[in-house]
N, C-alpha and C positions, 0 to 999 in steps of 0.2 A: 823407796826401800822400806821393807817392813821392820828391819832391825831397830830403826829410831822410835817408832810407835811403841815397840815392845819394851824397850829400855825405859821410855818415859813412864810406862805402866809398872816399872820395877821388875820386869821379867828379863831373864838372861837367855838370849837366842841359843846359846850353846846347849840349854838344857833340852832343846828339841833336836839335837843332832843325834842320829841313830847310833853312830859309833861311840859317841861320848856316853850315851846312856848305858850301852853294853859294857864299856870300860869301867863305869861307876858301879855297876852291878856286880862285875867281876872283882873288883877291889874292895867292895863293901863300903865305898864312900857315901857320905850323906851330903855331899856338895850340892846335889840337885835339890833346890829349895822349892819343893812343890807347892808350898803355901802361897807363893807369889803368882801362880797360874792355875790353881785348883779351881777357881772361878770359872776359867775358860774351859777346862775339861768338863765341869759340871754343866755349863751352859750348852756345850757341844753335845753332851750326852742327852740333854733334855730335848735337843732339836735334831738328834741323829735321824729321826724318822724322815725328815725333809730331805737331808743330804744324800739318802739312799734311794730316793724316790726318782725314778726316771727309766727311759728305755733305751737311751743311747750310750755308746761306749764311754763317753767322758764321764757320765755320772757313775757309771759301774767301775771305772777306773778310780774315783774318788775326788774328781775335780770339783764337784759341788762342796764337799767337805773343806777343801782349801779355801774357796770363796767365802764359805761361811765363817771360817776362822778369821779370815781378814776382815771381813764386815764386823764381827764382834769386837775385834781389837779397835778398829776405827770408831765404832759406836761408843765404846767404853771411854775413849779420849774425849768425845763429846761432853761427857759427864763432869769433866774438870775435877775429878777427885772427890766430888761432893758426896758420892754414895759409898766411898772407900770406908769399910769397917762397920758398915750398917748392919743391923741385926735383923731378925725377922725370918719367917719360913722361907722366903725366896731371897731376900736382899743379902743374907749372909753366904748364900750359895752362889749367887750370879754376879757379885761385884768383888774386887779386890780387897784384901784386909787393909787395915788403917796403916800397916807398915809397908804397903807396897806401892807407895807414890813415887818411888824414884829417889835418888840422893839429891837432885836438884829440884826442890819444892816449887820454884818459882816457875818451872816449866808448865805446871798445871794450872790452869785458870780456876780459881775459886772465888772469883768476884761476884758471882751470883748467876741466877738462871738466864739463860738467852732463849729466844724463840727457836724451837727445833734442836735444842742442845742436849736433851736428855736422850739416853740410849733407848733404842726400841725394846719393847717387851718380848718375851718368848712368844706369846700369843700373837703379836703383831708381825713378828719375823715368820712365824709359820703360816699366817693368813697371806702374806704378801711375798713369799720367797721366790716365785717364779719371775716376779718383776725385779726384786731386790738382787737376785744374782746377775742379772744382766746389767743393772746399775753399777754393781760392785766391779764387774769386768771392765766397765768403760771408764769407771772413775779412777781405778787404780791400775795402770798400765804396768808392763814389766819394762824396767830400764835396762836396755841391752846396748851396750857401747856408747852410752850417753844419749840414747834414742828412746822415746816412749813407744812401745809396741804392744800388741795384743797380748795379754798375759797367758792365754790358753796354751800356746806351744811351749812356753816355759814351764808351766805347771805339769802339762803331760810329761815332759822330759824328766822332771825331778820325781813325780811319781813312779815313773817306769824304772828309774835308777834305784829308787827305794825298794820296790817290789823285785827288782833282779838281784836279791841278796844270795847269790850262788855261794858266797863264803860262809854262809850258815851251814851249808852241807859239809864243810871242811874244817869246822871249828872243833877243837879239842873237847874232851868229855866234860871238863869242868864248865866250859862255856855252854855246851849243850844242855847241861843241867840247869844253869842259870836261866836260859832262855825259856825252858820247859817249865820251871817252878814259878818264874816271875811274869812271863808274858803269855804263854799259850795255855796255862793250867786251867783257865776257867771253861774252855770248851773241849778239853782232851776226853773227859768221860762220854760226852755225847758223840764225838768223832769215833770213838772205839765202838760204841753201840751201833752207829749208823754204818760203820764200814765192814765190821767183822760179824760173822754169824756164830753165835755162841753154841747153837745146836748142831753145828756142822763143822767140829773141830777147829773152830776160829778162822775158817777159811773166809775170803772176802765174799760179800753178799753179790750174787749175780743178777739180781733183779733191780740194781740201781745204777744210775749214771750220775756223776759229780760234774756240774757244769760251772766253769769259771766264769766270773764276772767279766774278765778281760784277759787277753793273752799275755800281758805283761805280769800277771799274778802267778804264772806257772812255776817259776823258781821258788816263789814264796810257799805255794802249795806243796811241792816236793819237799822242801825244807822242813815244813810242818809235819809231813808224813815220816820224814826221817827221824825228827826229834821225838815222835810218838814210839819209837823204838822199832819201827819198821826198817827192815833191810830191803832196800828197793830194787827190784829187778825190773828195768825200764824197757818197754817196747813201744815203738812209735811209728805212726806214718807222718810225723812232722819233724823231718830231719833237720830242718833249719832251726826249728825252735829248741831242739834238745840236744844238739851236738855238743854244746859247751858244758853240760852237766856232768858232774863228777860226785856220785853219791857215795858216802861212807857206808860200809857194812857194820852195823852196830849190834846185830843179833844172828842167831843161826837160822831164823825163820825167814825165808824169802817172801815177800809180798809183791807180786807182779802187778805193775802198773801199766796200762796201755793208754797212751796219749793218742788222742784222735781229733779229727776236725768235725765240724758239725755236718758235713755232706757225708761223711764215712761213719758217723756214730752208730746208726741203726744197723748197718751192715756188720760192723765189728761186734755189736752186742748179739746179733744172731749167731755169729760165728762163736762167740764165747759160749753161747748156750749149747751149740752143736758138739762142741769139743769138750763140754763140762770143764771149762777152763775158769778156776777161781781167780780171776784178775780184776783189778779196779779199773773201771773205765772212766778216764778223765778227759771230758770234752773241752777242748780249747777253742774258743771263738776266734775268727779272724774279723777285726773291726773294720778293716778295708774292704771287706767283702759282705759280712752280714748286716752291717750298720745298725743292728739292734738286737737286744736279747729275744724279743718277741718274733723276729724274722728266724733266728737260729732255732728256737723252740719250734716253730711252724715246720722248718724243714725236717726235723727229726720226727715230729708227730706225724706229717705227711708220709714220710718214708715208712713208718709203723703201719700206716693204714693200707699200704700196698703190699706188704709182705710180712709173713709170719713163719716161725720155724715149723709149725704144723698146719697143714692146709685146713681152712675152715674154722680154725681156732679164734678165740676172741682175745684181742689185747686190750688190757685195762691199763692205760697210761695215766700216771698221776704226775703232774707238774707242781712241785713246791717252790715257791719264790718269796723273797722278802720285799719285792717292789710291787706295790699295787698297780703302778702305772704299766709294768710289763704284763701283768695279767689281764689287765683291761684291754690292752692291744691284742692279746692272744684269743679273746673272745671272737674276733673278727673271723677266724678260719673254722669255727665250729658251726657256723650257720646260725639262723634265727630260731630254730626249733628249741622249745623250752626243755631243759635238762630233765632227766629222770631222777627221781628222788629214791635212793636206794640205800637202806640201813642209815638213813640220816645224812647221806652224802649225795650231793648234786653231780650226777655224771652226764656228759654230753656225748651223743653219738655223732662221729664224724660224717658229713655228707659225702656222698659218692665214694663210700668205703668199700673196698674189695673184701676185707677180712672182718667186718663188723666191730671195728675198734670203738672204744670209749675213751674219752680223756676228761680227767677231773682236775680242776684248778684249785690249788690251796695257797693261801696266804699264811706264812709262817709267823705266829704271834710271838714267838720268843726273840725276834730281831728288832726290838724297839719299835714296834709298830704303834702309831699314834692311835688314841681311841676313835678319832673320826675315820681313819682308814679301817680299822677293825670293824666299825659299825657298817662302813659302806660294803665291805666284803661279806658281812653277815646277811645284808638286805639284797645283795645282787644275786639273782637266781643262778648265775653261772659260776659263782664263786663260792668257796669254802674257807672257813678258818680253821688252821690246824695248830694244836698245842704241841709242846716237845714231847709229852707222854704219847699222844696220838700219832705222831710222826714215827716214833720207834715202834709203835703197834703196827703201823702201816708197812713199814719196810720189813718187818718180821713175818709178814704175809697172814697175820691173824685174822684180818678182816677182809681179805681179798677173796673174790668169788671166782675169778677166771683162772685157768691154769697158768697163763702167761701175764703177769702184772708187773709192769716197769714203773719205777720211781725216778723222776729226772729232777 
């Protein structure tokens, strides 16, 4: 059980319970003692670039983040409290304070150093993460009905429950304001700029698709849109996914959201253009079918290479992603021809393309990208690095050459 190691390190497991956090925010309570676990949050933030790197549904669901948190807690126990309260540039950030040793001091071994007893550094964790996550999975099984089992199914279950927060859509105004001000505020400005076209009466941009990392994040995404002040008018070809949704009307302005699958994404996008329909296209992957994000992206890009709204017109497709691993896998379907450099951007022409489409791969540098990942994308002839400012310029069509440019 993870509860005992957390308590030994002076952390209260209840501080990590979602409903408890919301209730404390609502009541204005300061019972949540962030000082006891701020070291864990800061170390998780420093290592966030490895937890989001991967191409399979588990990584994009957040499984690696759970394994990383477990490893960091267990590693800190090995320290035996010796580094608690230490100072320095990194020591004070990545270790518990001196007061966070728990009430039972004798539980923590302070008898001296042992071979292999120090916590791994951030650099060591980064360099060896692919091996360490498998070690963590095998070393700390889930205890179900007294039996040790593979933790992955239980982690998936808990994460799906966390993301399926349909009650967020039905919270009263005071709760919604708390969530907006305390939890979602940091990315609201960018979300507004990415979704709405200020030059077109604040209608939804028609040249973008938003691609979820995992189907379990659908309710969370719709909740976030609702908390942005969007009154959602949901249409879908995913009846099983959205039949349970009940979205509050919060403004007089209706924002149409079209939920679609990977296989129907391009067809629905073309229909959106033909009908001049200002709807937000939200692509929901099916992990049981698509198996990886690169496969889903390949499906959409290949569909785009076969059909366009105007005969003989060129599609400029831009793929913006936070995972370098996904983008590296995507390179496989653009062939071996070296991309063309146009206005400082590397564009690849799709092989056997009926409508002369180009695809451009961008690594988003605002998503805690590690310097080594940034450098790799900078040096790779098929990849580009995109800043937040350049992203907003891209979707506003200021630097797009072709008449039909899509951003995924």
